[in-house]
N, CA, C, O and the ligand as a Tripos MOL2 file, in Angstrom:
@<TRIPOS>MOLECULE
protein
  269   267    68     0     0
PROTEIN
NO_CHARGES

@<TRIPOS>ATOM
      1 N           0.8530   -1.1920    0.0000 N.3       1 MET1
      2 CA          0.0000    0.0000    0.0000 C.3       1 MET1
      3 C           0.8900    1.2430    0.0000 C.2       1 MET1
      4 O           1.7280    1.4120    0.8860 O.2       1 MET1
      5 N           0.7120    2.0750   -0.9550 N.am      2 ASP2
      6 CA          1.5430    3.2600   -1.0450 C.3       2 ASP2
      7 C           0.7130    4.5110   -0.8390 C.2       2 ASP2
      8 O          -0.3650    4.6720   -1.4110 O.2       2 ASP2
      9 N           1.2330    5.3720   -0.0250 N.am      3 LEU3
     10 CA          0.5660    6.6390    0.2220 C.3       3 LEU3
     11 C           1.5260    7.7620   -0.1290 C.2       3 LEU3
     12 O           2.6840    7.7580    0.2870 O.2       3 LEU3
     13 N           1.0460    8.6930   -0.8770 N.am      4 THR4
     14 CA          1.8990    9.8240   -1.2330 C.3       4 THR4
     15 C           1.2260   11.1080   -0.7690 C.2       4 THR4
     16 O          -0.0020   11.1970   -0.7460 O.2       4 THR4
     17 N           2.0150   12.0860   -0.4050 N.am      5 PRO5
     18 CA          1.4220   13.3380    0.0660 C.3       5 PRO5
     19 C           0.6450   14.0340   -1.0340 C.2       5 PRO5
     20 O           0.9520   13.9030   -2.2190 O.2       5 PRO5
     21 N          -0.3320   14.7490   -0.6320 N.am      6 HIS6
     22 CA         -1.1490   15.4930   -1.5740 C.3       6 HIS6
     23 C          -0.3440   16.6500   -2.1370 C.2       6 HIS6
     24 O           0.1600   17.4870   -1.3880 O.2       6 HIS6
     25 N          -0.2270   16.6950   -3.4210 N.am      7 ALA7
     26 CA          0.6420   17.6820   -4.0500 C.3       7 ALA7
     27 C           0.1300   19.1000   -3.8760 C.2       7 ALA7
     28 O           0.9070   20.0540   -3.9020 O.2       7 ALA7
     29 N          -1.1630   19.2350   -3.7000 N.am      8 THR8
     30 CA         -1.7240   20.5810   -3.6250 C.3       8 THR8
     31 C          -1.6470   21.1580   -2.2160 C.2       8 THR8
     32 O          -1.9130   22.3410   -2.0060 O.2       8 THR8
     33 N          -1.2830   20.3140   -1.2550 N.am      9 ARG9
     34 CA         -1.2890   20.7740    0.1290 C.3       9 ARG9
     35 C           0.1450   21.0270    0.5780 C.2       9 ARG9
     36 O           1.0290   20.2100    0.3220 O.2       9 ARG9
     37 N           0.3750   22.1280    1.2320 N.am     10 PHE10
     38 CA          1.6980   22.3610    1.7880 C.3      10 PHE10
     39 C           1.9080   21.4370    2.9710 C.2      10 PHE10
     40 O           0.9790   21.2080    3.7440 O.2      10 PHE10
     41 N           3.0980   20.9090    3.1260 N.am     11 PRO11
     42 CA          3.3670   20.1090    4.3170 C.3      11 PRO11
     43 C           3.3980   21.0110    5.5440 C.2      11 PRO11
     44 O           3.7480   22.1870    5.4500 O.2      11 PRO11
     45 N           3.0350   20.4620    6.6820 N.am     12 SER12
     46 CA          3.1450   21.2740    7.8900 C.3      12 SER12
     47 C           4.2830   20.7600    8.7520 C.2      12 SER12
     48 O           4.6260   19.5780    8.7260 O.2      12 SER12
     49 N           4.8540   21.6700    9.5100 N.am     13 CYS13
     50 CA          6.0140   21.3780   10.3300 C.3      13 CYS13
     51 C           5.6690   20.3540   11.4150 C.2      13 CYS13
     52 O           4.6190   20.4520   12.0510 O.2      13 CYS13
     53 N           6.5510   19.3760   11.6250 N.am     14 GLY14
     54 CA          6.3120   18.3880   12.6650 C.3      14 GLY14
     55 C           6.5140   18.9640   14.0560 C.2      14 GLY14
     56 O           6.1080   18.3520   15.0440 O.2      14 GLY14
     57 N           7.1370   20.1350   14.1460 N.am     15 GLY15
     58 CA          7.3770   20.7230   15.4450 C.3      15 GLY15
     59 C           6.2680   21.6600   15.8740 C.2      15 GLY15
     60 O           5.7380   21.5250   16.9760 O.2      15 GLY15
     61 N           5.9050   22.6140   15.0170 N.am     16 CYS16
     62 CA          4.9410   23.6260   15.4270 C.3      16 CYS16
     63 C           3.6400   23.5530   14.6310 C.2      16 CYS16
     64 O           2.7360   24.3600   14.8480 O.2      16 CYS16
     65 N           3.5410   22.6000   13.7180 N.am     17 GLN17
     66 CA          2.3140   22.3800   12.9330 C.3      17 GLN17
     67 C           1.9960   23.5050   11.9590 C.2      17 GLN17
     68 O           0.9380   23.5000   11.3300 O.2      17 GLN17
     69 N           2.8850   24.4520   11.8310 N.am     18 LYS18
     70 CA          2.6210   25.5170   10.8650 C.3      18 LYS18
     71 C           2.9380   25.0160    9.4630 C.2      18 LYS18
     72 O           3.8380   24.1970    9.2760 O.2      18 LYS18
     73 N           2.2010   25.5060    8.4890 N.am     19 PRO19
     74 CA          2.5070   25.1090    7.1240 C.3      19 PRO19
     75 C           3.8680   25.6320    6.6910 C.2      19 PRO19
     76 O           4.2270   26.7720    6.9850 O.2      19 PRO19
     77 N           4.6130   24.8010    5.9990 N.am     20 CYS20
     78 CA          5.9280   25.2070    5.5130 C.3      20 CYS20
     79 C           5.9070   25.2000    4.0020 C.2      20 CYS20
     80 O           5.2990   24.3240    3.3860 O.2      20 CYS20
     81 N           6.5520   26.1480    3.4180 N.am     21 SER21
     82 CA          6.5550   26.2170    1.9650 C.3      21 SER21
     83 C           7.7970   25.5710    1.3800 C.2      21 SER21
     84 O           7.8720   25.3580    0.1700 O.2      21 SER21
     85 N           8.7700   25.2570    2.2180 N.am     22 THR22
     86 CA         10.0130   24.6830    1.7150 C.3      22 THR22
     87 C          10.0640   23.1890    1.9570 C.2      22 THR22
     88 O           9.9280   22.7260    3.0890 O.2      22 THR22
     89 N          10.2600   22.4440    0.8950 N.am     23 THR23
     90 CA         10.4510   21.0080    1.0240 C.3      23 THR23
     91 C          11.8980   20.6920    0.6840 C.2      23 THR23
     92 O          12.3650   21.0030   -0.4110 O.2      23 THR23
     93 N          12.6040   20.0770    1.6170 N.am     24 HIS24
     94 CA         14.0120   19.7780    1.3780 C.3      24 HIS24
     95 C          14.2020   18.4830    0.6140 C.2      24 HIS24
     96 O          14.9290   18.4360   -0.3780 O.2      24 HIS24
     97 N          13.5480   17.4410    1.0790 N.am     25 GLU25
     98 CA         13.7230   16.1630    0.4080 C.3      25 GLU25
     99 C          12.5910   15.2380    0.7700 C.2      25 GLU25
    100 O          11.8290   15.4890    1.7040 O.2      25 GLU25
    101 N          12.4920   14.1630    0.0120 N.am     26 TYR26
    102 CA         11.4890   13.1610    0.2850 C.3      26 TYR26
    103 C          12.1450   11.9760    0.9710 C.2      26 TYR26
    104 O          13.3010   11.6460    0.7070 O.2      26 TYR26
    105 N          11.4140   11.3660    1.8230 N.am     27 CYS27
    106 CA         11.9620   10.3010    2.6220 C.3      27 CYS27
    107 C          10.8870    9.2360    2.7830 C.2      27 CYS27
    108 O           9.8000    9.5240    3.2850 O.2      27 CYS27
    109 N          11.1780    8.0230    2.3670 N.am     28 GLU28
    110 CA         10.1550    6.9980    2.4260 C.3      28 GLU28
    111 C          10.2240    6.2480    3.7370 C.2      28 GLU28
    112 O          11.2990    5.8370    4.1740 O.2      28 GLU28
    113 N           9.1020    6.0750    4.3470 N.am     29 ARG29
    114 CA          9.0000    5.3750    5.6150 C.3      29 ARG29
    115 C           8.0560    4.2060    5.4640 C.2      29 ARG29
    116 O           7.0100    4.3190    4.8250 O.2      29 ARG29
    117 N           8.4170    3.1090    6.0390 N.am     30 THR30
    118 CA          7.4800    1.9930    6.0690 C.3      30 THR30
    119 C           6.9030    1.9030    7.4710 C.2      30 THR30
    120 O           7.6330    1.8000    8.4570 O.2      30 THR30
    121 N           5.6220    1.9410    7.5390 N.am     31 VAL31
    122 CA          4.9320    1.9640    8.8190 C.3      31 VAL31
    123 C           4.1430    0.6730    8.9750 C.2      31 VAL31
    124 O           3.3940    0.2740    8.0840 O.2      31 VAL31
    125 N           4.3230    0.0300   10.1180 N.am     32 ARG32
    126 CA          3.5150   -1.1550   10.3600 C.3      32 ARG32
    127 C           2.2500   -0.7260   11.0790 C.2      32 ARG32
    128 O           2.3010   -0.1440   12.1630 O.2      32 ARG32
    129 N           1.1470   -1.0120   10.4820 N.am     33 ASP33
    130 CA         -0.1200   -0.5950   11.0630 C.3      33 ASP33
    131 C          -0.7580   -1.7640   11.7880 C.2      33 ASP33
    132 O          -0.2080   -2.8650   11.8180 O.2      33 ASP33
    133 N          -1.8870   -1.5260   12.3540 N.am     34 LEU34
    134 CA         -2.6010   -2.5870   13.0520 C.3      34 LEU34
    135 C          -3.0630   -3.6450   12.0630 C.2      34 LEU34
    136 O          -3.3710   -3.3400   10.9110 O.2      34 LEU34
    137 N          -3.1080   -4.8750   12.5140 N.am     35 PRO35
    138 CA         -3.6020   -5.9210   11.6120 C.3      35 PRO35
    139 C          -5.0620   -5.6730   11.2460 C.2      35 PRO35
    140 O          -5.8840   -5.3330   12.0960 O.2      35 PRO35
    141 N          -5.3580   -5.8460    9.9890 N.am     36 ILE36
    142 CA         -6.7330   -5.7160    9.5230 C.3      36 ILE36
    143 C          -7.1690   -7.0820    9.0160 C.2      36 ILE36
    144 O          -6.5320   -7.6650    8.1380 O.2      36 ILE36
    145 N          -8.2470   -7.5800    9.5720 N.am     37 LEU37
    146 CA         -8.7620   -8.9020    9.2140 C.3      37 LEU37
    147 C          -7.6800   -9.9680    9.3690 C.2      37 LEU37
    148 O          -7.5500  -10.8690    8.5400 O.2      37 LEU37
    149 N          -6.9090   -9.8470   10.4440 N.am     38 GLY38
    150 CA         -5.9130  -10.8670   10.7400 C.3      38 GLY38
    151 C          -4.6270  -10.7540    9.9410 C.2      38 GLY38
    152 O          -3.7230  -11.5730   10.1060 O.2      38 GLY38
    153 N          -4.5330   -9.7550    9.0840 N.am     39 ARG39
    154 CA         -3.3090   -9.5880    8.2960 C.3      39 ARG39
    155 C          -2.6360   -8.2880    8.6810 C.2      39 ARG39
    156 O          -3.2750   -7.2380    8.7470 O.2      39 ARG39
    157 N          -1.3530   -8.3670    8.9320 N.am     40 ALA40
    158 CA         -0.6110   -7.1610    9.2680 C.3      40 ALA40
    159 C          -0.5010   -6.2780    8.0300 C.2      40 ALA40
    160 O          -0.1750   -6.7410    6.9370 O.2      40 ALA40
    161 N          -0.7780   -5.0210    8.2300 N.am     41 VAL41
    162 CA         -0.7690   -4.0810    7.1160 C.3      41 VAL41
    163 C           0.4690   -3.2120    7.2130 C.2      41 VAL41
    164 O           0.7330   -2.6160    8.2570 O.2      41 VAL41
    165 N           1.2100   -3.1390    6.1600 N.am     42 ARG42
    166 CA          2.3650   -2.2450    6.1500 C.3      42 ARG42
    167 C           2.0940   -1.1200    5.1780 C.2      42 ARG42
    168 O           1.7170   -1.3340    4.0260 O.2      42 ARG42
    169 N           2.2950    0.0740    5.6720 N.am     43 LEU43
    170 CA          2.0590    1.2360    4.8430 C.3      43 LEU43
    171 C           3.3920    1.8310    4.4280 C.2      43 LEU43
    172 O           4.3030    1.9880    5.2400 O.2      43 LEU43
    173 N           3.4850    2.1510    3.1770 N.am     44 SER44
    174 CA          4.6560    2.8530    2.6920 C.3      44 SER44
    175 C           4.2800    4.3160    2.5140 C.2      44 SER44
    176 O           3.4400    4.6590    1.6830 O.2      44 SER44
    177 N           4.9080    5.1610    3.2980 N.am     45 VAL45
    178 CA          4.5310    6.5710    3.3050 C.3      45 VAL45
    179 C           5.6970    7.4210    2.8240 C.2      45 VAL45
    180 O           6.8380    7.2330    3.2470 O.2      45 VAL45
    181 N           5.4040    8.3270    1.9630 N.am     46 LEU46
    182 CA          6.4220    9.2550    1.4970 C.3      46 LEU46
    183 C           6.3110   10.5310    2.3180 C.2      46 LEU46
    184 O           5.3680   11.3060    2.1620 O.2      46 LEU46
    185 N           7.2870   10.7380    3.1930 N.am     47 LEU47
    186 CA          7.2660   11.9320    4.0330 C.3      47 LEU47
    187 C           8.1960   12.9810    3.4670 C.2      47 LEU47
    188 O           9.1760   12.6740    2.7880 O.2      47 LEU47
    189 N           7.8700   14.2170    3.7580 N.am     48 ARG48
    190 CA          8.7220   15.3010    3.2860 C.3      48 ARG48
    191 C           9.4540   15.9210    4.4620 C.2      48 ARG48
    192 O           8.9000   16.0830    5.5490 O.2      48 ARG48
    193 N          10.6960   16.2590    4.2210 N.am     49 ARG49
    194 CA         11.4520   17.0010    5.2190 C.3      49 ARG49
    195 C          11.3080   18.4670    4.8710 C.2      49 ARG49
    196 O          11.6370   18.8960    3.7650 O.2      49 ARG49
    197 N          10.8190   19.2180    5.8170 N.am     50 VAL50
    198 CA         10.4860   20.6140    5.5240 C.3      50 VAL50
    199 C          11.4250   21.5570    6.2570 C.2      50 VAL50
    200 O          12.0200   21.2100    7.2770 O.2      50 VAL50
    201 N          11.5380   22.7440    5.7150 N.am     51 GLY51
    202 CA         12.3180   23.7840    6.3700 C.3      51 GLY51
    203 C          11.3640   24.7590    7.0320 C.2      51 GLY51
    204 O          10.6100   25.4600    6.3560 O.2      51 GLY51
    205 N          11.3980   24.8010    8.3560 N.am     52 CYS52
    206 CA         10.4990   25.6800    9.0980 C.3      52 CYS52
    207 C          11.2860   26.8980    9.5650 C.2      52 CYS52
    208 O          12.4500   26.8030    9.9550 O.2      52 CYS52
    209 N          10.6230   28.0250    9.5140 N.am     53 ARG53
    210 CA         11.2940   29.2540    9.9590 C.3      53 ARG53
    211 C          11.6230   29.2060   11.4430 C.2      53 ARG53
    212 O          12.6320   29.7580   11.8830 O.2      53 ARG53
    213 N          10.7680   28.5430   12.2090 N.am     54 ASP54
    214 CA         10.9560   28.5100   13.6560 C.3      54 ASP54
    215 C          11.7990   27.3250   14.1200 C.2      54 ASP54
    216 O          12.6250   27.4660   15.0220 O.2      54 ASP54
    217 N          11.5960   26.1650   13.5120 N.am     55 CYS55
    218 CA         12.2060   24.9340   14.0270 C.3      55 CYS55
    219 C          13.3750   24.4420   13.1820 C.2      55 CYS55
    220 O          14.0970   23.5370   13.6020 O.2      55 CYS55
    221 N          13.5740   25.0150   12.0100 N.am     56 GLY56
    222 CA         14.6170   24.4930   11.1490 C.3      56 GLY56
    223 C          14.1120   23.2850   10.3810 C.2      56 GLY56
    224 O          12.9410   23.2230   10.0060 O.2      56 GLY56
    225 N          15.0000   22.3230   10.1480 N.am     57 LYS57
    226 CA         14.5970   21.1530    9.3800 C.3      57 LYS57
    227 C          13.8160   20.1820   10.2570 C.2      57 LYS57
    228 O          14.2610   19.7830   11.3330 O.2      57 LYS57
    229 N          12.6760   19.8270    9.7770 N.am     58 ARG58
    230 CA         11.8000   18.9200   10.5120 C.3      58 ARG58
    231 C          11.1200   17.9790    9.5380 C.2      58 ARG58
    232 O          10.9750   18.2770    8.3530 O.2      58 ARG58
    233 N          10.7060   16.8370   10.0630 N.am     59 MET59
    234 CA          9.8440   16.0000    9.2480 C.3      59 MET59
    235 C           8.4680   16.6330    9.2490 C.2      59 MET59
    236 O           8.0700   17.2800   10.2180 O.2      59 MET59
    237 N           7.7570   16.4460    8.1750 N.am     60 GLU60
    238 CA          6.4310   17.0350    8.1200 C.3      60 GLU60
    239 C           5.4960   16.3460    9.0950 C.2      60 GLU60
    240 O           5.6870   15.1820    9.4460 O.2      60 GLU60
    241 N           4.5040   17.0670    9.5170 N.am     61 ALA61
    242 CA          3.5220   16.5050   10.4360 C.3      61 ALA61
    243 C           2.5220   15.6650    9.6600 C.2      61 ALA61
    244 O           1.9710   16.1070    8.6510 O.2      61 ALA61
    245 N           2.2980   14.4730   10.1300 N.am     62 VAL62
    246 CA          1.2870   13.6150    9.5200 C.3      62 VAL62
    247 C           0.2720   13.2840   10.6030 C.2      62 VAL62
    248 O           0.5560   12.5500   11.5490 O.2      62 VAL62
    249 N          -0.9030   13.8410   10.4400 N.am     63 SER63
    250 CA         -1.8940   13.7950   11.5150 C.3      63 SER63
    251 C          -2.3330   12.3790   11.8470 C.2      63 SER63
    252 O          -2.6240   12.0720   13.0030 O.2      63 SER63
    253 N          -2.3820   11.5210   10.8510 N.am     64 TRP64
    254 CA         -2.9190   10.1760   11.1070 C.3      64 TRP64
    255 C          -1.8360    9.1870   11.5160 C.2      64 TRP64
    256 O          -2.1130    8.0100   11.7480 O.2      64 TRP64
    257 N          -0.5930    9.6760   11.6010 N.am     65 LEU65
    258 CA          0.5010    8.7550   11.8780 C.3      65 LEU65
    259 C           0.9760    8.9160   13.3160 C.2      65 LEU65
    260 O           1.3670   10.0060   13.7330 O.2      65 LEU65
    261 N           0.9390    7.8220   14.0660 N.am     66 ASP66
    262 CA          1.4640    7.8630   15.4220 C.3      66 ASP66
    263 C           2.9770    7.7440   15.3810 C.2      66 ASP66
    264 O           3.5500    7.2070   14.4330 O.2      66 ASP66
    265 N           3.6000    8.2470   16.4080 N.am     67 ARG67
    266 CA          5.0390    8.1160   16.4690 C.3      67 ARG67
    267 C           5.4450    6.6690   16.7250 C.2      67 ARG67
    268 O           6.6360    6.3680   16.8080 O.2      67 ARG67
    269 ZN          8.1210   24.5610   13.0130 Zn       68 ZN68
@<TRIPOS>BOND
     1     1     2 1
     2     2     3 1
     3     3     4 2
     4     3     5 am
     5     5     6 1
     6     6     7 1
     7     7     8 2
     8     7     9 am
     9     9    10 1
    10    10    11 1
    11    11    12 2
    12    11    13 am
    13    13    14 1
    14    14    15 1
    15    15    16 2
    16    15    17 am
    17    17    18 1
    18    18    19 1
    19    19    20 2
    20    19    21 am
    21    21    22 1
    22    22    23 1
    23    23    24 2
    24    23    25 am
    25    25    26 1
    26    26    27 1
    27    27    28 2
    28    27    29 am
    29    29    30 1
    30    30    31 1
    31    31    32 2
    32    31    33 am
    33    33    34 1
    34    34    35 1
    35    35    36 2
    36    35    37 am
    37    37    38 1
    38    38    39 1
    39    39    40 2
    40    39    41 am
    41    41    42 1
    42    42    43 1
    43    43    44 2
    44    43    45 am
    45    45    46 1
    46    46    47 1
    47    47    48 2
    48    47    49 am
    49    49    50 1
    50    50    51 1
    51    51    52 2
    52    51    53 am
    53    53    54 1
    54    54    55 1
    55    55    56 2
    56    55    57 am
    57    57    58 1
    58    58    59 1
    59    59    60 2
    60    59    61 am
    61    61    62 1
    62    62    63 1
    63    63    64 2
    64    63    65 am
    65    65    66 1
    66    66    67 1
    67    67    68 2
    68    67    69 am
    69    69    70 1
    70    70    71 1
    71    71    72 2
    72    71    73 am
    73    73    74 1
    74    74    75 1
    75    75    76 2
    76    75    77 am
    77    77    78 1
    78    78    79 1
    79    79    80 2
    80    79    81 am
    81    81    82 1
    82    82    83 1
    83    83    84 2
    84    83    85 am
    85    85    86 1
    86    86    87 1
    87    87    88 2
    88    87    89 am
    89    89    90 1
    90    90    91 1
    91    91    92 2
    92    91    93 am
    93    93    94 1
    94    94    95 1
    95    95    96 2
    96    95    97 am
    97    97    98 1
    98    98    99 1
    99    99   100 2
   100    99   101 am
   101   101   102 1
   102   102   103 1
   103   103   104 2
   104   103   105 am
   105   105   106 1
   106   106   107 1
   107   107   108 2
   108   107   109 am
   109   109   110 1
   110   110   111 1
   111   111   112 2
   112   111   113 am
   113   113   114 1
   114   114   115 1
   115   115   116 2
   116   115   117 am
   117   117   118 1
   118   118   119 1
   119   119   120 2
   120   119   121 am
   121   121   122 1
   122   122   123 1
   123   123   124 2
   124   123   125 am
   125   125   126 1
   126   126   127 1
   127   127   128 2
   128   127   129 am
   129   129   130 1
   130   130   131 1
   131   131   132 2
   132   131   133 am
   133   133   134 1
   134   134   135 1
   135   135   136 2
   136   135   137 am
   137   137   138 1
   138   138   139 1
   139   139   140 2
   140   139   141 am
   141   141   142 1
   142   142   143 1
   143   143   144 2
   144   143   145 am
   145   145   146 1
   146   146   147 1
   147   147   148 2
   148   147   149 am
   149   149   150 1
   150   150   151 1
   151   151   152 2
   152   151   153 am
   153   153   154 1
   154   154   155 1
   155   155   156 2
   156   155   157 am
   157   157   158 1
   158   158   159 1
   159   159   160 2
   160   159   161 am
   161   161   162 1
   162   162   163 1
   163   163   164 2
   164   163   165 am
   165   165   166 1
   166   166   167 1
   167   167   168 2
   168   167   169 am
   169   169   170 1
   170   170   171 1
   171   171   172 2
   172   171   173 am
   173   173   174 1
   174   174   175 1
   175   175   176 2
   176   175   177 am
   177   177   178 1
   178   178   179 1
   179   179   180 2
   180   179   181 am
   181   181   182 1
   182   182   183 1
   183   183   184 2
   184   183   185 am
   185   185   186 1
   186   186   187 1
   187   187   188 2
   188   187   189 am
   189   189   190 1
   190   190   191 1
   191   191   192 2
   192   191   193 am
   193   193   194 1
   194   194   195 1
   195   195   196 2
   196   195   197 am
   197   197   198 1
   198   198   199 1
   199   199   200 2
   200   199   201 am
   201   201   202 1
   202   202   203 1
   203   203   204 2
   204   203   205 am
   205   205   206 1
   206   206   207 1
   207   207   208 2
   208   207   209 am
   209   209   210 1
   210   210   211 1
   211   211   212 2
   212   211   213 am
   213   213   214 1
   214   214   215 1
   215   215   216 2
   216   215   217 am
   217   217   218 1
   218   218   219 1
   219   219   220 2
   220   219   221 am
   221   221   222 1
   222   222   223 1
   223   223   224 2
   224   223   225 am
   225   225   226 1
   226   226   227 1
   227   227   228 2
   228   227   229 am
   229   229   230 1
   230   230   231 1
   231   231   232 2
   232   231   233 am
   233   233   234 1
   234   234   235 1
   235   235   236 2
   236   235   237 am
   237   237   238 1
   238   238   239 1
   239   239   240 2
   240   239   241 am
   241   241   242 1
   242   242   243 1
   243   243   244 2
   244   243   245 am
   245   245   246 1
   246   246   247 1
   247   247   248 2
   248   247   249 am
   249   249   250 1
   250   250   251 1
   251   251   252 2
   252   251   253 am
   253   253   254 1
   254   254   255 1
   255   255   256 2
   256   255   257 am
   257   257   258 1
   258   258   259 1
   259   259   260 2
   260   259   261 am
   261   261   262 1
   262   262   263 1
   263   263   264 2
   264   263   265 am
   265   265   266 1
   266   266   267 1
   267   267   268 2
@<TRIPOS>SUBSTRUCTURE
     1 MET1         2 RESIDUE 1 A MET
     2 ASP2         6 RESIDUE 1 A ASP
     3 LEU3        10 RESIDUE 1 A LEU
     4 THR4        14 RESIDUE 1 A THR
     5 PRO5        18 RESIDUE 1 A PRO
     6 HIS6        22 RESIDUE 1 A HIS
     7 ALA7        26 RESIDUE 1 A ALA
     8 THR8        30 RESIDUE 1 A THR
     9 ARG9        34 RESIDUE 1 A ARG
    10 PHE10       38 RESIDUE 1 A PHE
    11 PRO11       42 RESIDUE 1 A PRO
    12 SER12       46 RESIDUE 1 A SER
    13 CYS13       50 RESIDUE 1 A CYS
    14 GLY14       54 RESIDUE 1 A GLY
    15 GLY15       58 RESIDUE 1 A GLY
    16 CYS16       62 RESIDUE 1 A CYS
    17 GLN17       66 RESIDUE 1 A GLN
    18 LYS18       70 RESIDUE 1 A LYS
    19 PRO19       74 RESIDUE 1 A PRO
    20 CYS20       78 RESIDUE 1 A CYS
    21 SER21       82 RESIDUE 1 A SER
    22 THR22       86 RESIDUE 1 A THR
    23 THR23       90 RESIDUE 1 A THR
    24 HIS24       94 RESIDUE 1 A HIS
    25 GLU25       98 RESIDUE 1 A GLU
    26 TYR26      102 RESIDUE 1 A TYR
    27 CYS27      106 RESIDUE 1 A CYS
    28 GLU28      110 RESIDUE 1 A GLU
    29 ARG29      114 RESIDUE 1 A ARG
    30 THR30      118 RESIDUE 1 A THR
    31 VAL31      122 RESIDUE 1 A VAL
    32 ARG32      126 RESIDUE 1 A ARG
    33 ASP33      130 RESIDUE 1 A ASP
    34 LEU34      134 RESIDUE 1 A LEU
    35 PRO35      138 RESIDUE 1 A PRO
    36 ILE36      142 RESIDUE 1 A ILE
    37 LEU37      146 RESIDUE 1 A LEU
    38 GLY38      150 RESIDUE 1 A GLY
    39 ARG39      154 RESIDUE 1 A ARG
    40 ALA40      158 RESIDUE 1 A ALA
    41 VAL41      162 RESIDUE 1 A VAL
    42 ARG42      166 RESIDUE 1 A ARG
    43 LEU43      170 RESIDUE 1 A LEU
    44 SER44      174 RESIDUE 1 A SER
    45 VAL45      178 RESIDUE 1 A VAL
    46 LEU46      182 RESIDUE 1 A LEU
    47 LEU47      186 RESIDUE 1 A LEU
    48 ARG48      190 RESIDUE 1 A ARG
    49 ARG49      194 RESIDUE 1 A ARG
    50 VAL50      198 RESIDUE 1 A VAL
    51 GLY51      202 RESIDUE 1 A GLY
    52 CYS52      206 RESIDUE 1 A CYS
    53 ARG53      210 RESIDUE 1 A ARG
    54 ASP54      214 RESIDUE 1 A ASP
    55 CYS55      218 RESIDUE 1 A CYS
    56 GLY56      222 RESIDUE 1 A GLY
    57 LYS57      226 RESIDUE 1 A LYS
    58 ARG58      230 RESIDUE 1 A ARG
    59 MET59      234 RESIDUE 1 A MET
    60 GLU60      238 RESIDUE 1 A GLU
    61 ALA61      242 RESIDUE 1 A ALA
    62 VAL62      246 RESIDUE 1 A VAL
    63 SER63      250 RESIDUE 1 A SER
    64 TRP64      254 RESIDUE 1 A TRP
    65 LEU65      258 RESIDUE 1 A LEU
    66 ASP66      262 RESIDUE 1 A ASP
    67 ARG67      266 RESIDUE 1 A ARG
    68 ZN68       269 GROUP 0 **** ****
């Protein structure tokens, strides 16, 4: 399962949640999610590293992703 960020939406800073306009690089993360119907689900997520004016370089905030 592949998830890619919405191109029309600015990423938000993982530190202060403010939208950032600068994307430094893309970074793929594999996330193990809860088993669904007895099968473990692995999500492949493309995260962006953003440049925040306040926090510097941060991973983007992903609201549905737990740490
Ligand atoms: Zn920030």
